[in-house]
ROROLO-689181 format. One record per residue (C-alpha): residue in one letter; residue number from 1; x, y, z. Coordinates in Angstrom, 2 decimals. Each point is the difference from the previous one (the first is absolute). Layout:
N
+------+-----+---------+---------+---------+
: type : seq :       u :       v :       w :
+------+-----+---------+---------+---------+
:    a : NUM :       X :       Y :       Z :
...
+------+-----+---------+---------+---------+
***
This chain:
330
+------+-----+---------+---------+---------+
: type : seq :       u :       v :       w :
+------+-----+---------+---------+---------+
:    m :   1 :  -45.60 :    6.38 :  -20.81 :
:    m :   2 :   -2.83 :   -1.94 :   -1.44 :
:    q :   3 :   -0.16 :    2.32 :   -2.92 :
:    i :   4 :    3.76 :   -0.35 :   -0.51 :
:    g :   5 :   -0.25 :   -3.68 :    0.04 :
:    l :   6 :   -2.82 :   -0.38 :   -2.49 :
:    i :   7 :    1.51 :    2.56 :   -2.45 :
:    g :   8 :    3.34 :   -2.31 :    0.29 :
:    i :   9 :   -1.98 :   -2.95 :   -0.83 :
:    g :  10 :   -1.86 :    1.28 :   -2.89 :
:    a :  11 :    3.20 :    1.80 :   -1.37 :
:    g :  12 :    1.82 :   -3.38 :    0.33 :
:    a :  13 :   -2.74 :   -1.90 :   -1.78 :
:    a :  14 :    0.31 :    2.58 :   -2.95 :
:    a :  15 :    3.67 :   -0.37 :   -0.08 :
:    a :  16 :   -0.14 :   -3.74 :   -0.09 :
:    l :  17 :   -2.45 :    0.10 :   -2.68 :
:    l :  18 :    2.36 :    2.48 :   -2.23 :
:    f :  19 :    3.06 :   -2.21 :    0.75 :
:    a :  20 :   -1.93 :   -3.16 :   -1.11 :
:    s :  21 :   -1.32 :    1.36 :   -3.20 :
:    v :  22 :    3.34 :   -0.50 :   -1.69 :
:    t :  23 :   -0.88 :   -3.88 :   -0.04 :
:    s :  24 :   -2.42 :    1.04 :   -2.96 :
:    g :  25 :    3.09 :    0.78 :   -2.08 :
:    s :  26 :   -1.43 :    3.03 :   -1.71 :
:    w :  27 :    1.82 :    3.44 :   -0.31 :
:    l :  28 :   -2.80 :    1.74 :    1.97 :
:    a :  29 :    0.56 :   -2.69 :    2.76 :
:    v :  30 :    3.77 :    0.88 :   -0.13 :
:    a :  31 :   -0.71 :    3.59 :    0.72 :
:    l :  32 :   -2.41 :   -0.66 :    2.57 :
:    f :  33 :    2.57 :   -2.02 :    1.73 :
:    y :  34 :    2.33 :    2.69 :    0.34 :
:    t :  35 :   -2.80 :    2.00 :    1.83 :
:    a :  36 :   -0.35 :   -2.55 :    2.71 :
:    p :  37 :    1.61 :    2.30 :    2.48 :
:    l :  38 :   -2.48 :    2.65 :   -0.82 :
:    p :  39 :   -2.64 :   -0.78 :    2.62 :
:    i :  40 :    2.43 :   -0.86 :    2.38 :
:    m :  41 :    1.41 :    3.65 :   -0.19 :
:    i :  42 :   -3.38 :    1.51 :   -0.22 :
:    a :  43 :   -0.84 :   -1.57 :    3.30 :
:    g :  44 :    3.15 :    1.26 :    1.56 :
:    l :  45 :   -0.30 :    3.44 :   -1.30 :
:    g :  46 :   -3.64 :    0.41 :    0.71 :
:    w :  47 :   -0.21 :   -1.60 :    3.28 :
:    s :  48 :    2.95 :   -1.49 :    1.83 :
:    h :  49 :    3.10 :   -1.64 :   -0.78 :
:    w :  50 :   -1.46 :   -2.94 :    2.23 :
:    s :  51 :   -2.76 :   -0.18 :   -2.77 :
:    a :  52 :    2.72 :   -0.40 :   -2.52 :
:    l :  53 :    1.83 :   -2.88 :    2.10 :
:    i :  54 :   -3.16 :   -1.84 :    0.48 :
:    a :  55 :   -0.68 :    0.36 :   -3.84 :
:    a :  56 :    3.39 :   -1.49 :   -0.74 :
:    l :  57 :   -0.42 :   -2.92 :    2.32 :
:    t :  58 :   -3.66 :   -0.53 :   -1.18 :
:    a :  59 :    0.89 :   -0.06 :   -3.60 :
:    a :  60 :    3.13 :   -2.27 :    0.55 :
:    l :  61 :   -2.35 :   -2.56 :    1.99 :
:    a :  62 :   -2.69 :    0.01 :   -2.59 :
:    l :  63 :    2.68 :   -0.72 :   -2.92 :
:    s :  64 :    1.65 :   -2.68 :    2.06 :
:    a :  65 :   -3.24 :   -1.77 :    0.43 :
:    a :  66 :   -1.11 :    0.32 :   -3.47 :
:    f :  67 :    3.48 :   -0.90 :   -1.63 :
:    g :  68 :    2.08 :   -1.37 :    2.73 :
:    g :  69 :    2.23 :    0.85 :    2.74 :
:    i :  70 :    2.80 :    1.52 :   -1.97 :
:    f :  71 :   -2.19 :    2.97 :   -0.95 :
:    f :  72 :   -0.10 :    1.06 :    3.89 :
:    p :  73 :    3.72 :    1.02 :   -0.05 :
:    a :  74 :    0.14 :    0.86 :   -3.72 :
:    f :  75 :   -2.94 :    2.74 :    0.11 :
:    l :  76 :    1.18 :    1.43 :    3.55 :
:    v :  77 :    3.68 :    0.32 :   -1.27 :
:    g :  78 :   -0.84 :    1.10 :   -3.65 :
:    a :  79 :   -2.97 :    2.27 :    0.57 :
:    g :  80 :   -1.62 :    0.04 :    3.56 :
:    l :  81 :    2.69 :    1.24 :    2.27 :
:    p :  82 :    1.53 :    2.28 :   -2.45 :
:    a :  83 :   -3.31 :    1.95 :   -0.56 :
:    w :  84 :   -0.58 :   -0.06 :    3.97 :
:    w :  85 :    3.48 :    1.60 :    0.59 :
:    l :  86 :   -0.38 :    2.67 :   -2.77 :
:    t :  87 :   -3.51 :    1.16 :    1.22 :
:    y :  88 :    1.25 :    0.06 :    3.76 :
:    l :  89 :    2.73 :    2.23 :   -0.90 :
:    t :  90 :   -2.25 :    2.29 :   -2.37 :
:    m :  91 :   -1.95 :    0.51 :    3.00 :
:    l :  92 :    2.90 :    0.49 :    2.48 :
:    a :  93 :    0.08 :    3.45 :    1.47 :
:    r :  94 :    1.60 :    2.01 :    3.06 :
:    p :  95 :   -0.47 :    3.50 :    1.27 :
:    a :  96 :    1.97 :    2.54 :   -2.18 :
:    g :  97 :    3.23 :    1.06 :    1.76 :
:    a :  98 :   -0.36 :   -2.90 :    2.52 :
:    v :  99 :    3.83 :   -0.20 :    0.66 :
:    a : 100 :    0.64 :    3.70 :    0.18 :
:    s : 101 :   -2.90 :    0.34 :    2.29 :
:    a : 102 :    0.75 :   -2.78 :    2.39 :
:    g : 103 :   -0.66 :    1.02 :    3.53 :
:    v : 104 :   -1.15 :    3.37 :   -0.87 :
:    g : 105 :   -3.56 :    0.34 :    0.98 :
:    s : 106 :   -2.85 :   -1.43 :   -2.03 :
:    p : 107 :    0.72 :   -1.55 :   -3.30 :
:    p : 108 :   -0.82 :    1.68 :   -3.47 :
:    a : 109 :   -3.42 :   -0.68 :   -1.45 :
:    a : 110 :    1.25 :   -0.63 :   -3.58 :
:    l : 111 :    1.15 :   -3.35 :   -1.33 :
:    e : 112 :    2.85 :   -1.21 :   -1.85 :
:    w : 113 :   -0.83 :   -2.77 :   -2.29 :
:    y : 114 :    2.20 :   -2.60 :   -1.16 :
:    p : 115 :    1.85 :    1.38 :   -3.11 :
:    p : 116 :   -1.31 :   -1.24 :   -3.37 :
:    g : 117 :    3.57 :   -0.27 :   -1.34 :
:    r : 118 :    0.72 :   -2.69 :    2.78 :
:    l : 119 :   -3.12 :   -1.86 :   -1.15 :
:    v : 120 :    1.34 :   -0.28 :   -3.37 :
:    v : 121 :    3.29 :   -1.33 :    1.38 :
:    w : 122 :   -1.88 :   -2.46 :    2.15 :
:    a : 123 :   -1.84 :   -1.28 :   -3.04 :
:    a : 124 :    3.14 :   -0.60 :   -1.73 :
:    v : 125 :    1.64 :   -1.76 :    3.20 :
:    l : 126 :   -3.18 :   -2.25 :    0.34 :
:    a : 127 :   -0.07 :   -0.96 :   -3.51 :
:    a : 128 :    3.68 :   -0.84 :   -0.06 :
:    l : 129 :   -0.51 :   -2.03 :    3.31 :
:    v : 130 :   -2.96 :   -1.90 :   -1.63 :
:    m : 131 :    2.12 :   -0.82 :   -2.91 :
:    a : 132 :    2.82 :   -1.18 :    1.98 :
:    v : 133 :   -2.12 :   -2.56 :    2.03 :
:    g : 134 :   -1.40 :   -1.35 :   -3.29 :
:    i : 135 :    3.31 :   -0.26 :   -1.38 :
:    l : 136 :    1.35 :   -1.83 :    3.24 :
:    f : 137 :   -3.09 :   -2.20 :   -0.20 :
:    v : 138 :    1.05 :   -1.27 :   -3.52 :
:    g : 139 :    3.80 :   -0.52 :    1.03 :
:    l : 140 :    2.37 :    0.96 :    2.48 :
:    d : 141 :    2.67 :    0.35 :   -2.58 :
:    a : 142 :    0.28 :    1.50 :   -3.42 :
:    e : 143 :    0.07 :   -3.01 :   -1.93 :
:    t : 144 :   -2.89 :   -1.66 :    1.80 :
:    f : 145 :   -2.07 :    3.10 :   -0.61 :
:    r : 146 :    1.04 :    0.51 :   -3.66 :
:    s : 147 :   -0.90 :   -3.81 :   -0.67 :
:    g : 148 :   -3.23 :    0.29 :    1.77 :
:    l : 149 :   -1.13 :    2.98 :   -1.79 :
:    r : 150 :    1.20 :   -1.18 :   -3.32 :
:    a : 151 :   -1.95 :   -3.11 :    0.45 :
:    a : 152 :   -3.08 :    1.88 :    0.93 :
:    l : 153 :    0.26 :    2.20 :   -2.99 :
:    a : 154 :    0.70 :   -3.04 :   -2.54 :
:    q : 155 :   -3.11 :   -1.47 :    1.36 :
:    m : 156 :   -2.05 :    2.99 :   -0.56 :
:    l : 157 :    1.41 :    0.13 :   -3.68 :
:    r : 158 :   -0.92 :   -3.62 :   -0.32 :
:    v : 159 :   -3.44 :    0.59 :    1.01 :
:    e : 160 :   -0.55 :    3.07 :   -2.10 :
:    s : 161 :    1.45 :   -1.67 :   -3.08 :
:    g : 162 :   -1.77 :   -3.43 :    0.52 :
:    l : 163 :    3.33 :   -2.12 :    0.26 :
:    t : 164 :    0.32 :   -3.04 :    2.04 :
:    p : 165 :    2.10 :    0.07 :    2.99 :
:    d : 166 :    2.78 :   -1.73 :   -1.68 :
:    q : 167 :    0.26 :    2.37 :   -2.83 :
:    l : 168 :    2.39 :    3.14 :    0.17 :
:    p : 169 :   -2.09 :    3.34 :   -0.48 :
:    h : 170 :    0.72 :    1.94 :   -2.91 :
:    s : 171 :   -0.62 :    3.59 :   -0.96 :
:    p : 172 :   -2.32 :    1.06 :   -2.60 :
:    n : 173 :    2.56 :    0.24 :   -2.64 :
:    g : 174 :    1.31 :   -3.57 :    0.52 :
:    s : 175 :    3.11 :    0.88 :    1.75 :
:    n : 176 :    0.85 :   -1.47 :    3.52 :
:    a : 177 :   -1.59 :    1.83 :    2.78 :
:    d : 178 :    2.73 :   -0.67 :    2.62 :
:    r : 179 :    1.41 :    3.43 :   -0.51 :
:    v : 180 :   -3.25 :    1.73 :    0.29 :
:    i : 181 :   -0.57 :   -2.06 :    3.39 :
:    d : 182 :    3.54 :    0.80 :    1.25 :
:    f : 183 :   -0.78 :    3.85 :   -0.67 :
:    l : 184 :   -3.22 :   -0.19 :    1.82 :
:    v : 185 :    1.62 :   -1.73 :    2.76 :
:    e : 186 :    2.31 :    3.03 :    0.55 :
:    v : 187 :   -2.73 :    2.39 :   -0.51 :
:    i : 188 :   -3.01 :   -1.31 :    1.94 :
:    p : 189 :    1.27 :    0.74 :    3.48 :
:    p : 190 :    0.77 :    3.71 :   -0.31 :
:    a : 191 :   -3.03 :    0.47 :   -2.27 :
:    a : 192 :   -2.31 :   -1.57 :    2.51 :
:    a : 193 :    1.51 :    2.12 :    2.81 :
:    v : 194 :   -0.69 :    3.24 :   -2.29 :
:    l : 195 :   -3.46 :   -1.28 :   -0.56 :
:    a : 196 :   -0.84 :   -0.82 :    3.55 :
:    t : 197 :    1.43 :    3.64 :    1.03 :
:    l : 198 :   -2.31 :    1.84 :   -2.54 :
:    t : 199 :   -3.14 :   -2.26 :    0.90 :
:    s : 200 :    0.48 :    0.52 :    3.80 :
:    l : 201 :    0.33 :    3.79 :   -0.80 :
:    f : 202 :   -3.14 :    0.10 :   -2.24 :
:    n : 203 :   -2.00 :   -1.99 :    2.37 :
:    l : 204 :    1.08 :    2.33 :    2.89 :
:    w : 205 :   -1.01 :    3.16 :   -2.10 :
:    l : 206 :   -3.22 :   -1.29 :   -1.16 :
:    a : 207 :   -1.19 :   -1.32 :    3.46 :
:    a : 208 :    0.90 :    3.59 :    1.42 :
:    r : 209 :   -2.10 :    1.56 :   -2.75 :
:    v : 210 :   -2.83 :   -2.33 :    0.70 :
:    v : 211 :   -0.05 :    0.61 :    3.64 :
:    k : 212 :    0.61 :    3.80 :   -0.34 :
:    f : 213 :   -3.10 :    0.05 :   -2.25 :
:    s : 214 :   -2.03 :   -1.75 :    2.44 :
:    g : 215 :    1.13 :    2.46 :    2.69 :
:    r : 216 :    1.70 :   -2.53 :    2.36 :
:    l : 217 :    3.64 :    1.14 :   -0.76 :
:    a : 218 :    1.30 :    1.55 :    3.18 :
:    r : 219 :    3.30 :    1.01 :   -1.47 :
:    p : 220 :    0.02 :    3.10 :   -2.11 :
:    w : 221 :    0.92 :   -0.57 :   -3.60 :
:    p : 222 :    3.82 :    0.72 :   -0.35 :
:    d : 223 :    1.64 :    1.84 :   -2.83 :
:    l : 224 :    1.56 :   -2.91 :   -1.90 :
:    s : 225 :    2.02 :    2.27 :   -2.05 :
:    a : 226 :    2.04 :    1.02 :    3.04 :
:    m : 227 :    0.90 :   -3.47 :    1.09 :
:    s : 228 :    3.60 :   -0.80 :    0.85 :
:    f : 229 :    1.94 :   -3.10 :    0.78 :
:    p : 230 :    2.32 :   -0.75 :    3.09 :
:    p : 231 :    3.71 :    0.33 :   -0.78 :
:    t : 232 :    0.40 :   -3.66 :    0.92 :
:    a : 233 :   -2.13 :   -1.04 :   -3.16 :
:    a : 234 :    2.78 :    1.04 :   -2.33 :
:    a : 235 :    2.64 :   -1.50 :    1.99 :
:    a : 236 :   -2.10 :   -3.26 :    0.07 :
:    l : 237 :   -0.36 :    0.24 :   -3.96 :
:    a : 238 :    3.53 :    0.54 :   -0.45 :
:    l : 239 :    1.07 :   -3.10 :    2.14 :
:    a : 240 :   -2.75 :   -2.15 :   -1.65 :
:    v : 241 :    1.26 :    0.99 :   -3.37 :
:    a : 242 :    3.71 :   -0.79 :    1.07 :
:    l : 243 :   -0.97 :   -3.45 :    1.50 :
:    s : 244 :   -2.18 :   -0.82 :   -3.13 :
:    f : 245 :    3.55 :   -0.49 :   -1.84 :
:    v : 246 :    0.99 :   -2.67 :    2.47 :
:    g : 247 :   -1.82 :   -2.65 :   -1.50 :
:    g : 248 :   -1.50 :   -3.15 :    1.42 :
:    l : 249 :   -3.16 :    0.19 :    2.38 :
:    v : 250 :    1.26 :    3.28 :    1.38 :
:    g : 251 :    0.15 :    1.55 :   -3.33 :
:    i : 252 :   -3.36 :   -0.96 :   -0.87 :
:    l : 253 :   -1.51 :    1.30 :    3.48 :
:    a : 254 :    1.96 :    3.32 :   -0.61 :
:    g : 255 :   -1.38 :    0.22 :   -3.43 :
:    v : 256 :   -3.52 :   -0.36 :    1.25 :
:    v : 257 :    0.59 :    2.85 :    2.65 :
:    s : 258 :    1.67 :    2.12 :   -2.55 :
:    a : 259 :   -2.97 :   -0.10 :   -2.42 :
:    s : 260 :   -2.59 :    0.69 :    2.76 :
:    l : 261 :    1.94 :    2.88 :    1.39 :
:    f : 262 :    0.75 :    1.30 :   -3.46 :
:    i : 263 :   -3.84 :    0.11 :   -1.12 :
:    a : 264 :   -0.71 :    1.93 :    3.25 :
:    y : 265 :    2.48 :    2.61 :   -1.09 :
:    g : 266 :   -2.33 :    0.06 :   -3.26 :
:    v : 267 :   -2.84 :    0.94 :    2.13 :
:    l : 268 :    2.11 :    2.69 :    1.35 :
:    g : 269 :    0.71 :    1.00 :   -3.39 :
:    f : 270 :   -3.68 :    0.48 :   -0.57 :
:    a : 271 :   -0.12 :    2.26 :    2.94 :
:    v : 272 :    2.60 :    2.00 :   -1.22 :
:    v : 273 :   -1.72 :    0.46 :   -3.39 :
:    h : 274 :   -3.24 :    1.11 :    1.67 :
:    a : 275 :    1.89 :    2.49 :    2.23 :
:    v : 276 :    2.20 :    1.56 :   -2.64 :
:    t : 277 :   -3.00 :    0.39 :   -2.30 :
:    r : 278 :   -2.03 :    1.79 :    2.34 :
:    g : 279 :   -1.21 :    3.37 :   -1.13 :
:    l : 280 :    0.77 :   -0.79 :   -3.53 :
:    g : 281 :   -2.89 :    0.69 :   -2.70 :
:    s : 282 :    0.95 :   -3.32 :   -1.77 :
:    r : 283 :    0.23 :   -1.96 :    3.21 :
:    n : 284 :   -2.86 :   -2.43 :   -0.55 :
:    l : 285 :    1.34 :   -0.65 :   -3.54 :
:    i : 286 :    3.54 :   -0.82 :    1.28 :
:    i : 287 :   -1.22 :   -2.27 :    2.77 :
:    g : 288 :   -2.39 :   -1.83 :   -2.29 :
:    c : 289 :    2.85 :   -0.47 :   -2.70 :
:    v : 290 :    1.98 :   -1.33 :    2.91 :
:    y : 291 :   -2.52 :   -2.57 :    1.28 :
:    a : 292 :   -0.89 :   -1.11 :   -3.54 :
:    a : 293 :    3.76 :   -0.41 :   -1.09 :
:    v : 294 :    0.31 :   -2.27 :    2.94 :
:    m : 295 :   -3.02 :   -2.01 :   -0.48 :
:    v : 296 :    0.43 :   -0.59 :   -3.80 :
:    f : 297 :    3.93 :   -0.33 :   -0.04 :
:    g : 298 :    1.13 :   -0.87 :    3.29 :
:    w : 299 :    3.59 :    1.14 :   -0.15 :
:    p : 300 :   -0.65 :    3.71 :    0.87 :
:    m : 301 :   -0.45 :   -1.35 :    3.34 :
:    l : 302 :    3.75 :   -0.49 :    0.26 :
:    v : 303 :    0.34 :    3.95 :   -0.71 :
:    l : 304 :   -2.33 :    0.51 :    3.01 :
:    c : 305 :    2.09 :   -2.36 :    2.12 :
:    l : 306 :    2.99 :    2.24 :   -1.00 :
:    i : 307 :   -1.88 :    3.34 :    0.81 :
:    g : 308 :   -0.89 :   -1.52 :    3.35 :
:    l : 309 :    3.70 :   -1.03 :    0.83 :
:    a : 310 :    0.94 :    3.51 :   -1.03 :
:    e : 311 :   -2.40 :    1.70 :    2.16 :
:    t : 312 :    1.70 :   -1.83 :    2.93 :
:    v : 313 :    3.17 :    1.51 :   -1.01 :
:    l : 314 :   -0.55 :    3.29 :   -1.88 :
:    h : 315 :   -3.49 :    1.03 :    1.84 :
:    l : 316 :   -1.39 :    0.83 :   -3.30 :
:    r : 317 :   -3.20 :    1.12 :    1.39 :
:    a : 318 :    1.47 :    2.50 :    2.37 :
:    r : 319 :    2.12 :    1.43 :   -2.77 :
:    v : 320 :   -3.05 :    0.61 :   -2.30 :
:    a : 321 :   -2.10 :    1.53 :    2.85 :
:    a : 322 :    3.03 :    2.27 :    0.80 :
:    k : 323 :    0.34 :    1.18 :   -3.55 :
:    r : 324 :   -3.77 :    0.77 :   -0.15 :
:    g : 325 :   -0.05 :    1.96 :    3.20 :
:    p : 326 :   -2.86 :    0.53 :    2.22 :
:    p : 327 :   -3.53 :    0.36 :   -1.46 :
:    a : 328 :   -1.03 :    3.40 :   -1.19 :
:    v : 329 :   -2.11 :    1.97 :    2.58 :
:    t : 330 :   -3.15 :    1.18 :   -1.47 :
+------+-----+---------+---------+---------+
***
């Protein structure tokens, strides 16, 4: 127990430093800021979810002591508790076939671990919840939220352009920047939800790789290309997309949920690409081109999102596997 506490405190201190690095304003500091949950996840995967919880509380207390009390709930809600919950679920296991074997002798020795597909969905749900809390903190109705975000963006443009507070910010070509700001007000909430989902998944994957390399990962590495989503995820996405057309605060929140779940299906699309190219001689080239296209152009991610949605309905991986047939016997 002593080790769990010490590991948690150390991980919390590291997380607080990474989170606070954004105050320097450099691009590297921004990247480090997004890896703030990483030490918490490493502690949770390598030692115990209690270490992760201690780390989250330690980081929140350190940040609140250094920068003000508002940072305690801000860090816990925005980074600490989501990181703890994801690591808790990742290490969650039960005896395989526990339901079927209930009351029939001794339980089986094999363990059934929490499915990776559900972890992806949880990352999307947590990102949407974090964004929803942030939106409600800015305003409890759509107009108040948009006005607050618009004022913050205008102030940022003034600072960047060196204008005084009473001057209207202008874009570089001299036209009024109001339309740019209005566009950002609409785009930022769903874009932030997408970024939060992807960074959570990247931090979880990286933490698992680090812990696996150290030999402390108790969970066997799953076949990520075989992940699947629960049927309720597609239903939730459909409902969120429908509600996003309602307008008002409900529409804003529904748009955030839609974006986070849609990008989760993009991750499923990557899994489909990895699965259907298995056994091909050009597999590495195909996968490399897909990743490069997404990183360079961005929009191919939409294709992967559609592939992930198609997999839910058409079962693309099963169809490809059926066409290939069983592996040849040598």
